[in-house]
Gaussian input, Z-matrix of N, CA and C with variables (Angstrom, degrees):
# hf/3-21g

backbone

0 1
 N
 C     1     B1
 C     2     B2     1     A1
 N     3     B3     2     A2     1     D1
 C     4     B4     3     A3     2     D2
 C     5     B5     4     A4     3     D3
 N     6     B6     5     A5     4     D4
 C     7     B7     6     A6     5     D5
 C     8     B8     7     A7     6     D6
 N     9     B9     8     A8     7     D7
 C    10    B10     9     A9     8     D8
 C    11    B11    10    A10     9     D9
 N    12    B12    11    A11    10    D10
 C    13    B13    12    A12    11    D11
 C    14    B14    13    A13    12    D12
 N    15    B15    14    A14    13    D13
 C    16    B16    15    A15    14    D14
 C    17    B17    16    A16    15    D15
 N    18    B18    17    A17    16    D16
 C    19    B19    18    A18    17    D17
 C    20    B20    19    A19    18    D18
 N    21    B21    20    A20    19    D19
 C    22    B22    21    A21    20    D20
 C    23    B23    22    A22    21    D21
 N    24    B24    23    A23    22    D22
 C    25    B25    24    A24    23    D23
 C    26    B26    25    A25    24    D24
 N    27    B27    26    A26    25    D25
 C    28    B28    27    A27    26    D26
 C    29    B29    28    A28    27    D27
 N    30    B30    29    A29    28    D28
 C    31    B31    30    A30    29    D29
 C    32    B32    31    A31    30    D30
 N    33    B33    32    A32    31    D31
 C    34    B34    33    A33    32    D32
 C    35    B35    34    A34    33    D33
 N    36    B36    35    A35    34    D34
 C    37    B37    36    A36    35    D35
 C    38    B38    37    A37    36    D36
 N    39    B39    38    A38    37    D37
 C    40    B40    39    A39    38    D38
 C    41    B41    40    A40    39    D39
 N    42    B42    41    A41    40    D40
 C    43    B43    42    A42    41    D41
 C    44    B44    43    A43    42    D42
 N    45    B45    44    A44    43    D43
 C    46    B46    45    A45    44    D44
 C    47    B47    46    A46    45    D45
 N    48    B48    47    A47    46    D46
 C    49    B49    48    A48    47    D47
 C    50    B50    49    A49    48    D48
 N    51    B51    50    A50    49    D49
 C    52    B52    51    A51    50    D50
 C    53    B53    52    A52    51    D51
 N    54    B54    53    A53    52    D52
 C    55    B55    54    A54    53    D53
 C    56    B56    55    A55    54    D54
 N    57    B57    56    A56    55    D55
 C    58    B58    57    A57    56    D56
 C    59    B59    58    A58    57    D57
 N    60    B60    59    A59    58    D58
 C    61    B61    60    A60    59    D59
 C    62    B62    61    A61    60    D60
 N    63    B63    62    A62    61    D61
 C    64    B64    63    A63    62    D62
 C    65    B65    64    A64    63    D63
 N    66    B66    65    A65    64    D64
 C    67    B67    66    A66    65    D65
 C    68    B68    67    A67    66    D66
 N    69    B69    68    A68    67    D67
 C    70    B70    69    A69    68    D68
 C    71    B71    70    A70    69    D69
 N    72    B72    71    A71    70    D70
 C    73    B73    72    A72    71    D71
 C    74    B74    73    A73    72    D72
 N    75    B75    74    A74    73    D73
 C    76    B76    75    A75    74    D74
 C    77    B77    76    A76    75    D75
 N    78    B78    77    A77    76    D76
 C    79    B79    78    A78    77    D77
 C    80    B80    79    A79    78    D78
 N    81    B81    80    A80    79    D79
 C    82    B82    81    A81    80    D80
 C    83    B83    82    A82    81    D81
 N    84    B84    83    A83    82    D82
 C    85    B85    84    A84    83    D83
 C    86    B86    85    A85    84    D84
 N    87    B87    86    A86    85    D85
 C    88    B88    87    A87    86    D86
 C    89    B89    88    A88    87    D87
 N    90    B90    89    A89    88    D88
 C    91    B91    90    A90    89    D89
 C    92    B92    91    A91    90    D90
 N    93    B93    92    A92    91    D91
 C    94    B94    93    A93    92    D92
 C    95    B95    94    A94    93    D93
 N    96    B96    95    A95    94    D94
 C    97    B97    96    A96    95    D95
 C    98    B98    97    A97    96    D96
 N    99    B99    98    A98    97    D97
 C   100   B100    99    A99    98    D98
 C   101   B101   100   A100    99    D99
 N   102   B102   101   A101   100   D100
 C   103   B103   102   A102   101   D101
 C   104   B104   103   A103   102   D102
 N   105   B105   104   A104   103   D103
 C   106   B106   105   A105   104   D104
 C   107   B107   106   A106   105   D105
 N   108   B108   107   A107   106   D106
 C   109   B109   108   A108   107   D107
 C   110   B110   109   A109   108   D108
 N   111   B111   110   A110   109   D109
 C   112   B112   111   A111   110   D110
 C   113   B113   112   A112   111   D111
 N   114   B114   113   A113   112   D112
 C   115   B115   114   A114   113   D113
 C   116   B116   115   A115   114   D114
 N   117   B117   116   A116   115   D115
 C   118   B118   117   A117   116   D116
 C   119   B119   118   A118   117   D117
 N   120   B120   119   A119   118   D118
 C   121   B121   120   A120   119   D119
 C   122   B122   121   A121   120   D120
 N   123   B123   122   A122   121   D121
 C   124   B124   123   A123   122   D122
 C   125   B125   124   A124   123   D123
 N   126   B126   125   A125   124   D124
 C   127   B127   126   A126   125   D125
 C   128   B128   127   A127   126   D126
 N   129   B129   128   A128   127   D127
 C   130   B130   129   A129   128   D128
 C   131   B131   130   A130   129   D129
 N   132   B132   131   A131   130   D130
 C   133   B133   132   A132   131   D131
 C   134   B134   133   A133   132   D132
 N   135   B135   134   A134   133   D133
 C   136   B136   135   A135   134   D134
 C   137   B137   136   A136   135   D135
 N   138   B138   137   A137   136   D136
 C   139   B139   138   A138   137   D137
 C   140   B140   139   A139   138   D138
 N   141   B141   140   A140   139   D139
 C   142   B142   141   A141   140   D140
 C   143   B143   142   A142   141   D141
 N   144   B144   143   A143   142   D142
 C   145   B145   144   A144   143   D143
 C   146   B146   145   A145   144   D144
 N   147   B147   146   A146   145   D145
 C   148   B148   147   A147   146   D146
 C   149   B149   148   A148   147   D147
 N   150   B150   149   A149   148   D148
 C   151   B151   150   A150   149   D149
 C   152   B152   151   A151   150   D150
 N   153   B153   152   A152   151   D151
 C   154   B154   153   A153   152   D152
 C   155   B155   154   A154   153   D153
 N   156   B156   155   A155   154   D154
 C   157   B157   156   A156   155   D155
 C   158   B158   157   A157   156   D156
 N   159   B159   158   A158   157   D157
 C   160   B160   159   A159   158   D158
 C   161   B161   160   A160   159   D159
 N   162   B162   161   A161   160   D160
 C   163   B163   162   A162   161   D161
 C   164   B164   163   A163   162   D162
 N   165   B165   164   A164   163   D163
 C   166   B166   165   A165   164   D164
 C   167   B167   166   A166   165   D165
 N   168   B168   167   A167   166   D166
 C   169   B169   168   A168   167   D167
 C   170   B170   169   A169   168   D168
 N   171   B171   170   A170   169   D169
 C   172   B172   171   A171   170   D170
 C   173   B173   172   A172   171   D171
 N   174   B174   173   A173   172   D172
 C   175   B175   174   A174   173   D173
 C   176   B176   175   A175   174   D174
 N   177   B177   176   A176   175   D175
 C   178   B178   177   A177   176   D176
 C   179   B179   178   A178   177   D177
 N   180   B180   179   A179   178   D178
 C   181   B181   180   A180   179   D179
 C   182   B182   181   A181   180   D180
 N   183   B183   182   A182   181   D181
 C   184   B184   183   A183   182   D182
 C   185   B185   184   A184   183   D183
 N   186   B186   185   A185   184   D184
 C   187   B187   186   A186   185   D185
 C   188   B188   187   A187   186   D186
 N   189   B189   188   A188   187   D187
 C   190   B190   189   A189   188   D188
 C   191   B191   190   A190   189   D189
 N   192   B192   191   A191   190   D190
 C   193   B193   192   A192   191   D191
 C   194   B194   193   A193   192   D192
 N   195   B195   194   A194   193   D193
 C   196   B196   195   A195   194   D194
 C   197   B197   196   A196   195   D195
 N   198   B198   197   A197   196   D196
 C   199   B199   198   A198   197   D197
 C   200   B200   199   A199   198   D198
 N   201   B201   200   A200   199   D199
 C   202   B202   201   A201   200   D200
 C   203   B203   202   A202   201   D201
 N   204   B204   203   A203   202   D202
 C   205   B205   204   A204   203   D203
 C   206   B206   205   A205   204   D204
 N   207   B207   206   A206   205   D205
 C   208   B208   207   A207   206   D206
 C   209   B209   208   A208   207   D207
 N   210   B210   209   A209   208   D208
 C   211   B211   210   A210   209   D209
 C   212   B212   211   A211   210   D210
 N   213   B213   212   A212   211   D211
 C   214   B214   213   A213   212   D212
 C   215   B215   214   A214   213   D213
 N   216   B216   215   A215   214   D214
 C   217   B217   216   A216   215   D215
 C   218   B218   217   A217   216   D216
 N   219   B219   218   A218   217   D217
 C   220   B220   219   A219   218   D218
 C   221   B221   220   A220   219   D219
 N   222   B222   221   A221   220   D220
 C   223   B223   222   A222   221   D221
 C   224   B224   223   A223   222   D222
 N   225   B225   224   A224   223   D223
 C   226   B226   225   A225   224   D224
 C   227   B227   226   A226   225   D225
 N   228   B228   227   A227   226   D226
 C   229   B229   228   A228   227   D227
 C   230   B230   229   A229   228   D228
 N   231   B231   230   A230   229   D229
 C   232   B232   231   A231   230   D230
 C   233   B233   232   A232   231   D231
 N   234   B234   233   A233   232   D232
 C   235   B235   234   A234   233   D233
 C   236   B236   235   A235   234   D234
 N   237   B237   236   A236   235   D235
 C   238   B238   237   A237   236   D236
 C   239   B239   238   A238   237   D237
 N   240   B240   239   A239   238   D238
 C   241   B241   240   A240   239   D239
 C   242   B242   241   A241   240   D240
 N   243   B243   242   A242   241   D241
 C   244   B244   243   A243   242   D242
 C   245   B245   244   A244   243   D243
 N   246   B246   245   A245   244   D244
 C   247   B247   246   A246   245   D245
 C   248   B248   247   A247   246   D246
 N   249   B249   248   A248   247   D247
 C   250   B250   249   A249   248   D248
 C   251   B251   250   A250   249   D249
 N   252   B252   251   A251   250   D250
 C   253   B253   252   A252   251   D251
 C   254   B254   253   A253   252   D252
 N   255   B255   254   A254   253   D253
 C   256   B256   255   A255   254   D254
 C   257   B257   256   A256   255   D255
 N   258   B258   257   A257   256   D256
 C   259   B259   258   A258   257   D257
 C   260   B260   259   A259   258   D258
 N   261   B261   260   A260   259   D259
 C   262   B262   261   A261   260   D260
 C   263   B263   262   A262   261   D261
 N   264   B264   263   A263   262   D262
 C   265   B265   264   A264   263   D263
 C   266   B266   265   A265   264   D264
 N   267   B267   266   A266   265   D265
 C   268   B268   267   A267   266   D266
 C   269   B269   268   A268   267   D267

   B1=1.4248
   B2=1.5253
   B3=1.2855
   B4=1.4721
   B5=1.5286
   B6=1.3338
   B7=1.4479
   B8=1.5147
   B9=1.3256
   B10=1.4759
   B11=1.5267
   B12=1.3252
   B13=1.4532
   B14=1.5253
   B15=1.2983
   B16=1.4578
   B17=1.5255
   B18=1.3106
   B19=1.4542
   B20=1.5442
   B21=1.3183
   B22=1.4697
   B23=1.5275
   B24=1.3323
   B25=1.4632
   B26=1.5220
   B27=1.3180
   B28=1.4627
   B29=1.5227
   B30=1.3285
   B31=1.4581
   B32=1.5250
   B33=1.3191
   B34=1.4732
   B35=1.5254
   B36=1.3132
   B37=1.4504
   B38=1.5123
   B39=1.3294
   B40=1.4696
   B41=1.5388
   B42=1.3321
   B43=1.4587
   B44=1.5321
   B45=1.3316
   B46=1.4570
   B47=1.5105
   B48=1.3446
   B49=1.4661
   B50=1.5229
   B51=1.3267
   B52=1.4805
   B53=1.5128
   B54=1.3241
   B55=1.4742
   B56=1.5219
   B57=1.3234
   B58=1.4686
   B59=1.5439
   B60=1.3473
   B61=1.4477
   B62=1.5290
   B63=1.3307
   B64=1.4682
   B65=1.5031
   B66=1.3260
   B67=1.4619
   B68=1.5211
   B69=1.3298
   B70=1.4654
   B71=1.5237
   B72=1.3418
   B73=1.4746
   B74=1.5464
   B75=1.3130
   B76=1.4648
   B77=1.5461
   B78=1.3121
   B79=1.4628
   B80=1.5209
   B81=1.3141
   B82=1.4635
   B83=1.5372
   B84=1.3220
   B85=1.4522
   B86=1.5389
   B87=1.3141
   B88=1.4585
   B89=1.5398
   B90=1.3193
   B91=1.4876
   B92=1.5287
   B93=1.2932
   B94=1.4761
   B95=1.5264
   B96=1.3593
   B97=1.4523
   B98=1.5180
   B99=1.3166
   B100=1.4766
   B101=1.5254
   B102=1.3105
   B103=1.4628
   B104=1.5173
   B105=1.3170
   B106=1.4626
   B107=1.5042
   B108=1.3283
   B109=1.4637
   B110=1.5423
   B111=1.3266
   B112=1.4608
   B113=1.5376
   B114=1.3208
   B115=1.4610
   B116=1.5192
   B117=1.3223
   B118=1.4647
   B119=1.5385
   B120=1.3393
   B121=1.4561
   B122=1.5046
   B123=1.3106
   B124=1.4627
   B125=1.5306
   B126=1.3085
   B127=1.4650
   B128=1.5192
   B129=1.3190
   B130=1.4634
   B131=1.5224
   B132=1.3217
   B133=1.4497
   B134=1.5275
   B135=1.2986
   B136=1.4679
   B137=1.5176
   B138=1.3061
   B139=1.4703
   B140=1.5367
   B141=1.3457
   B142=1.4305
   B143=1.5637
   B144=1.3106
   B145=1.4640
   B146=1.5240
   B147=1.3444
   B148=1.4471
   B149=1.5289
   B150=1.3251
   B151=1.4701
   B152=1.5054
   B153=1.3174
   B154=1.4583
   B155=1.5237
   B156=1.3306
   B157=1.4524
   B158=1.5240
   B159=1.3143
   B160=1.4616
   B161=1.5086
   B162=1.3122
   B163=1.4684
   B164=1.5285
   B165=1.3187
   B166=1.4571
   B167=1.5268
   B168=1.3090
   B169=1.4658
   B170=1.5297
   B171=1.3271
   B172=1.4648
   B173=1.5049
   B174=1.2986
   B175=1.4848
   B176=1.5168
   B177=1.2746
   B178=1.4521
   B179=1.5223
   B180=1.3356
   B181=1.4678
   B182=1.5315
   B183=1.3187
   B184=1.4812
   B185=1.5097
   B186=1.3412
   B187=1.4472
   B188=1.5120
   B189=1.3452
   B190=1.4516
   B191=1.5161
   B192=1.3256
   B193=1.4649
   B194=1.5233
   B195=1.3276
   B196=1.4494
   B197=1.5206
   B198=1.3453
   B199=1.4735
   B200=1.5257
   B201=1.3096
   B202=1.4624
   B203=1.5365
   B204=1.3347
   B205=1.4688
   B206=1.5164
   B207=1.3340
   B208=1.4636
   B209=1.5223
   B210=1.3324
   B211=1.4500
   B212=1.5361
   B213=1.3231
   B214=1.5022
   B215=1.5083
   B216=1.3338
   B217=1.4617
   B218=1.5260
   B219=1.3398
   B220=1.4444
   B221=1.5092
   B222=1.3322
   B223=1.4723
   B224=1.5330
   B225=1.3281
   B226=1.4592
   B227=1.5285
   B228=1.3381
   B229=1.4536
   B230=1.5290
   B231=1.3131
   B232=1.4622
   B233=1.5333
   B234=1.3440
   B235=1.4696
   B236=1.5091
   B237=1.3257
   B238=1.4718
   B239=1.5200
   B240=1.3258
   B241=1.4730
   B242=1.5244
   B243=1.3378
   B244=1.4798
   B245=1.5111
   B246=1.3129
   B247=1.4765
   B248=1.5402
   B249=1.3394
   B250=1.4563
   B251=1.5177
   B252=1.3182
   B253=1.4607
   B254=1.5178
   B255=1.3513
   B256=1.4658
   B257=1.5311
   B258=1.3081
   B259=1.4833
   B260=1.5299
   B261=1.3288
   B262=1.4594
   B263=1.5270
   B264=1.2907
   B265=1.4565
   B266=1.5307
   B267=1.3047
   B268=1.4729
   B269=1.5055
   A1=109.76
   A2=119.13
   A3=120.77
   A4=110.05
   A5=116.29
   A6=118.82
   A7=111.80
   A8=115.27
   A9=120.13
   A10=108.86
   A11=112.52
   A12=118.52
   A13=109.80
   A14=115.31
   A15=119.35
   A16=110.59
   A17=117.93
   A18=122.97
   A19=109.83
   A20=117.01
   A21=119.74
   A22=110.85
   A23=117.27
   A24=120.38
   A25=110.81
   A26=116.69
   A27=120.36
   A28=110.89
   A29=118.14
   A30=121.65
   A31=109.76
   A32=117.94
   A33=121.16
   A34=110.60
   A35=116.74
   A36=121.64
   A37=109.97
   A38=117.65
   A39=121.60
   A40=111.25
   A41=116.66
   A42=120.50
   A43=109.64
   A44=118.47
   A45=121.67
   A46=111.45
   A47=116.16
   A48=119.73
   A49=111.38
   A50=115.68
   A51=121.08
   A52=110.31
   A53=117.34
   A54=121.23
   A55=110.00
   A56=116.82
   A57=121.23
   A58=109.70
   A59=116.15
   A60=120.20
   A61=111.98
   A62=116.59
   A63=121.13
   A64=111.12
   A65=117.78
   A66=120.77
   A67=111.27
   A68=116.59
   A69=120.30
   A70=111.78
   A71=114.99
   A72=120.59
   A73=109.41
   A74=115.76
   A75=120.84
   A76=108.42
   A77=118.34
   A78=120.89
   A79=111.21
   A80=116.20
   A81=119.64
   A82=110.37
   A83=118.03
   A84=121.59
   A85=110.47
   A86=116.69
   A87=120.64
   A88=110.07
   A89=117.46
   A90=120.15
   A91=109.97
   A92=117.95
   A93=121.20
   A94=110.52
   A95=116.54
   A96=119.63
   A97=111.24
   A98=116.92
   A99=121.16
   A100=110.12
   A101=117.52
   A102=120.41
   A103=110.76
   A104=118.23
   A105=121.28
   A106=110.64
   A107=117.72
   A108=121.53
   A109=110.46
   A110=116.39
   A111=120.64
   A112=112.11
   A113=117.13
   A114=121.58
   A115=110.15
   A116=116.26
   A117=120.68
   A118=111.79
   A119=115.46
   A120=121.71
   A121=109.67
   A122=117.59
   A123=122.47
   A124=110.54
   A125=117.29
   A126=121.90
   A127=110.66
   A128=117.25
   A129=121.24
   A130=110.83
   A131=118.38
   A132=121.13
   A133=111.58
   A134=116.86
   A135=120.17
   A136=111.62
   A137=116.92
   A138=120.81
   A139=110.50
   A140=116.45
   A141=120.74
   A142=110.09
   A143=117.83
   A144=120.80
   A145=110.75
   A146=116.44
   A147=120.46
   A148=111.09
   A149=116.84
   A150=120.25
   A151=111.13
   A152=117.52
   A153=121.48
   A154=112.62
   A155=117.31
   A156=121.38
   A157=113.52
   A158=116.04
   A159=119.31
   A160=113.97
   A161=118.12
   A162=121.80
   A163=108.08
   A164=116.55
   A165=120.50
   A166=108.52
   A167=115.60
   A168=121.89
   A169=108.02
   A170=114.84
   A171=120.20
   A172=109.68
   A173=111.65
   A174=121.88
   A175=108.72
   A176=116.31
   A177=121.30
   A178=108.27
   A179=116.66
   A180=120.22
   A181=109.75
   A182=116.03
   A183=121.28
   A184=112.26
   A185=117.54
   A186=121.47
   A187=112.93
   A188=116.84
   A189=120.66
   A190=114.68
   A191=115.75
   A192=120.99
   A193=109.31
   A194=115.25
   A195=121.50
   A196=109.20
   A197=115.65
   A198=119.74
   A199=107.96
   A200=115.91
   A201=121.15
   A202=108.49
   A203=115.66
   A204=118.74
   A205=109.01
   A206=115.82
   A207=120.36
   A208=109.99
   A209=117.68
   A210=122.30
   A211=112.21
   A212=117.09
   A213=119.79
   A214=109.12
   A215=118.18
   A216=121.09
   A217=109.32
   A218=117.69
   A219=121.17
   A220=109.58
   A221=118.75
   A222=123.44
   A223=110.14
   A224=116.48
   A225=120.07
   A226=110.88
   A227=117.13
   A228=121.70
   A229=109.75
   A230=117.47
   A231=120.74
   A232=110.55
   A233=115.62
   A234=119.57
   A235=110.29
   A236=116.61
   A237=121.62
   A238=110.39
   A239=116.77
   A240=120.42
   A241=111.66
   A242=117.14
   A243=119.37
   A244=110.65
   A245=115.53
   A246=119.42
   A247=111.51
   A248=115.42
   A249=119.86
   A250=110.94
   A251=116.60
   A252=120.36
   A253=111.10
   A254=115.88
   A255=118.37
   A256=111.71
   A257=116.32
   A258=120.39
   A259=112.35
   A260=115.37
   A261=119.21
   A262=113.93
   A263=117.98
   A264=120.75
   A265=113.81
   A266=117.12
   A267=119.74
   A268=111.19
   D1=124.79
   D2=-177.84
   D3=-71.54
   D4=154.08
   D5=178.09
   D6=-61.89
   D7=150.97
   D8=-178.27
   D9=-72.76
   D10=147.19
   D11=177.96
   D12=-77.33
   D13=166.84
   D14=177.89
   D15=-59.50
   D16=-40.95
   D17=-178.56
   D18=-63.03
   D19=-41.28
   D20=179.30
   D21=-67.04
   D22=-43.15
   D23=178.04
   D24=-64.52
   D25=-40.06
   D26=178.11
   D27=-64.56
   D28=-41.29
   D29=179.05
   D30=-63.35
   D31=-42.56
   D32=178.51
   D33=-63.96
   D34=-40.65
   D35=179.61
   D36=-62.84
   D37=-47.42
   D38=179.85
   D39=-63.78
   D40=-36.03
   D41=177.40
   D42=-64.40
   D43=-44.12
   D44=178.27
   D45=-63.46
   D46=-39.52
   D47=177.92
   D48=-62.20
   D49=-43.87
   D50=179.50
   D51=-63.88
   D52=-43.06
   D53=179.45
   D54=-62.36
   D55=-42.50
   D56=-179.54
   D57=-64.27
   D58=-43.94
   D59=178.47
   D60=-63.09
   D61=-41.45
   D62=176.59
   D63=-61.71
   D64=-42.92
   D65=-179.78
   D66=-65.53
   D67=-41.20
   D68=178.17
   D69=-62.62
   D70=-42.68
   D71=179.48
   D72=-62.96
   D73=-44.06
   D74=-178.24
   D75=-64.53
   D76=-42.94
   D77=178.62
   D78=-62.80
   D79=-41.77
   D80=179.69
   D81=-64.73
   D82=-41.54
   D83=179.22
   D84=-63.21
   D85=-41.71
   D86=179.47
   D87=-65.23
   D88=-38.75
   D89=177.72
   D90=-66.32
   D91=-39.13
   D92=179.20
   D93=-66.07
   D94=-41.15
   D95=177.89
   D96=-64.39
   D97=-40.90
   D98=179.22
   D99=-64.42
   D100=-42.10
   D101=179.02
   D102=-65.93
   D103=-40.06
   D104=177.97
   D105=-66.13
   D106=-39.98
   D107=178.83
   D108=-63.73
   D109=-42.40
   D110=177.80
   D111=-63.31
   D112=-39.60
   D113=177.66
   D114=-66.19
   D115=-44.10
   D116=178.52
   D117=-62.93
   D118=-38.03
   D119=176.88
   D120=-60.60
   D121=-50.74
   D122=-177.69
   D123=-62.52
   D124=-42.07
   D125=178.61
   D126=-62.84
   D127=-42.79
   D128=179.08
   D129=-65.41
   D130=-40.77
   D131=177.49
   D132=-64.50
   D133=-39.43
   D134=177.34
   D135=-63.91
   D136=-43.68
   D137=177.89
   D138=-63.95
   D139=-39.29
   D140=179.22
   D141=-64.67
   D142=-40.82
   D143=176.05
   D144=-60.03
   D145=-42.91
   D146=178.50
   D147=-61.92
   D148=-41.86
   D149=178.01
   D150=-65.00
   D151=-43.53
   D152=-179.49
   D153=-67.60
   D154=-33.06
   D155=-179.57
   D156=-77.96
   D157=-7.60
   D158=177.85
   D159=84.35
   D160=14.69
   D161=177.39
   D162=-60.63
   D163=136.88
   D164=178.91
   D165=-69.08
   D166=122.35
   D167=-176.76
   D168=-110.06
   D169=134.95
   D170=179.08
   D171=-115.65
   D172=156.40
   D173=172.65
   D174=-127.29
   D175=159.10
   D176=175.66
   D177=-105.88
   D178=124.86
   D179=-179.87
   D180=-80.36
   D181=-179.14
   D182=-176.55
   D183=-62.71
   D184=-27.70
   D185=-179.86
   D186=-84.70
   D187=-3.46
   D188=-179.59
   D189=90.74
   D190=6.15
   D191=179.64
   D192=-84.55
   D193=145.58
   D194=178.69
   D195=-89.73
   D196=132.53
   D197=177.89
   D198=-133.82
   D199=145.12
   D200=179.38
   D201=-87.99
   D202=144.78
   D203=179.11
   D204=-80.91
   D205=146.71
   D206=178.31
   D207=-91.42
   D208=-177.67
   D209=-175.88
   D210=-62.42
   D211=-39.35
   D212=-179.96
   D213=-66.68
   D214=-41.40
   D215=179.52
   D216=-67.18
   D217=-37.45
   D218=178.98
   D219=-62.87
   D220=-43.64
   D221=178.70
   D222=-62.29
   D223=-41.28
   D224=178.59
   D225=-65.79
   D226=-39.97
   D227=178.41
   D228=-65.22
   D229=-39.00
   D230=179.75
   D231=-64.18
   D232=-42.65
   D233=176.97
   D234=-61.18
   D235=-44.17
   D236=-179.89
   D237=-62.38
   D238=-41.24
   D239=-179.64
   D240=-69.16
   D241=-36.60
   D242=176.58
   D243=-60.38
   D244=-42.93
   D245=178.51
   D246=-65.02
   D247=-42.90
   D248=179.27
   D249=-62.84
   D250=-41.33
   D251=-179.17
   D252=-65.54
   D253=-40.29
   D254=176.90
   D255=-60.20
   D256=-38.72
   D257=-178.87
   D258=-76.38
   D259=-43.63
   D260=-172.24
   D261=-84.16
   D262=-28.86
   D263=-171.48
   D264=-102.18
   D265=13.58
   D266=-179.14
   D267=-93.35

Protein backbone atom coordinates (compact mmCIF):
# COMPACT_ATOMS: atom_id res chain seq x y z
CA UNK A 1 0.00 0.00 0.00
CA UNK A 2 1.55 3.32 -1.04
CA UNK A 3 1.93 6.07 1.54
CA UNK A 4 -1.00 8.46 1.85
CA UNK A 5 -0.79 11.78 0.12
CA UNK A 6 -0.87 15.04 1.97
CA UNK A 7 -4.44 15.63 0.74
CA UNK A 8 -5.57 12.24 2.07
CA UNK A 9 -3.93 12.82 5.46
CA UNK A 10 -5.41 16.31 5.62
CA UNK A 11 -8.89 14.98 4.78
CA UNK A 12 -8.60 12.34 7.53
CA UNK A 13 -7.42 14.98 10.00
CA UNK A 14 -10.34 17.28 9.16
CA UNK A 15 -12.77 14.36 9.47
CA UNK A 16 -11.41 13.53 12.96
CA UNK A 17 -11.66 17.20 13.96
CA UNK A 18 -15.28 17.34 12.80
CA UNK A 19 -16.14 14.11 14.63
CA UNK A 20 -14.52 15.43 17.82
CA UNK A 21 -16.44 18.72 17.53
CA UNK A 22 -19.70 16.85 16.92
CA UNK A 23 -19.10 14.64 19.97
CA UNK A 24 -18.31 17.65 22.16
CA UNK A 25 -21.46 19.45 20.97
CA UNK A 26 -23.56 16.36 21.61
CA UNK A 27 -22.09 15.96 25.11
CA UNK A 28 -22.75 19.62 25.89
CA UNK A 29 -26.36 19.33 24.69
CA UNK A 30 -26.90 16.24 26.83
CA UNK A 31 -25.47 18.04 29.88
CA UNK A 32 -27.76 21.02 29.26
CA UNK A 33 -30.79 18.74 28.93
CA UNK A 34 -29.88 16.94 32.16
CA UNK A 35 -29.46 20.25 34.00
CA UNK A 36 -32.81 21.50 32.68
CA UNK A 37 -34.50 18.26 33.69
CA UNK A 38 -33.04 18.51 37.21
CA UNK A 39 -34.24 22.12 37.51
CA UNK A 40 -37.72 21.16 36.27
CA UNK A 41 -37.78 18.27 38.75
CA UNK A 42 -36.92 20.54 41.67
CA UNK A 43 -39.48 23.14 40.58
CA UNK A 44 -42.18 20.46 40.29
CA UNK A 45 -41.34 19.09 43.75
CA UNK A 46 -41.52 22.58 45.23
CA UNK A 47 -44.93 23.20 43.66
CA UNK A 48 -46.11 19.80 44.89
CA UNK A 49 -45.01 20.66 48.44
CA UNK A 50 -46.96 23.92 48.22
CA UNK A 51 -50.04 22.05 47.03
CA UNK A 52 -49.72 19.44 49.78
CA UNK A 53 -49.17 22.09 52.47
CA UNK A 54 -52.40 23.82 51.54
CA UNK A 55 -50.80 27.05 50.35
CA UNK A 56 -53.35 29.18 48.51
CA UNK A 57 -52.50 28.90 44.84
CA UNK A 58 -53.64 31.43 42.27
CA UNK A 59 -53.91 31.41 38.53
CA UNK A 60 -54.29 34.23 36.09
CA UNK A 61 -57.30 34.00 33.77
CA UNK A 62 -57.44 35.21 30.17
CA UNK A 63 -58.48 38.70 31.29
CA UNK A 64 -55.47 38.97 33.61
CA UNK A 65 -57.50 38.54 36.80
CA UNK A 66 -56.13 36.47 39.64
CA UNK A 67 -58.28 33.57 40.84
CA UNK A 68 -57.66 31.01 43.57
CA UNK A 69 -57.88 27.32 42.72
CA UNK A 70 -60.55 25.27 44.47
CA UNK A 71 -60.19 21.80 46.02
CA UNK A 72 -61.02 19.96 42.78
CA UNK A 73 -58.46 22.01 40.84
CA UNK A 74 -55.91 21.42 43.62
CA UNK A 75 -56.48 17.65 43.36
CA UNK A 76 -56.09 17.81 39.57
CA UNK A 77 -52.87 19.85 39.94
CA UNK A 78 -51.52 17.34 42.45
CA UNK A 79 -52.20 14.48 40.01
CA UNK A 80 -50.51 16.44 37.23
CA UNK A 81 -47.49 17.14 39.45
CA UNK A 82 -47.19 13.48 40.49
CA UNK A 83 -47.01 12.51 36.82
CA UNK A 84 -44.50 15.28 36.08
CA UNK A 85 -42.32 14.23 39.03
CA UNK A 86 -42.34 10.61 37.88
CA UNK A 87 -41.14 11.70 34.43
CA UNK A 88 -38.70 14.42 35.44
CA UNK A 89 -37.15 13.01 38.57
CA UNK A 90 -36.34 9.48 37.43
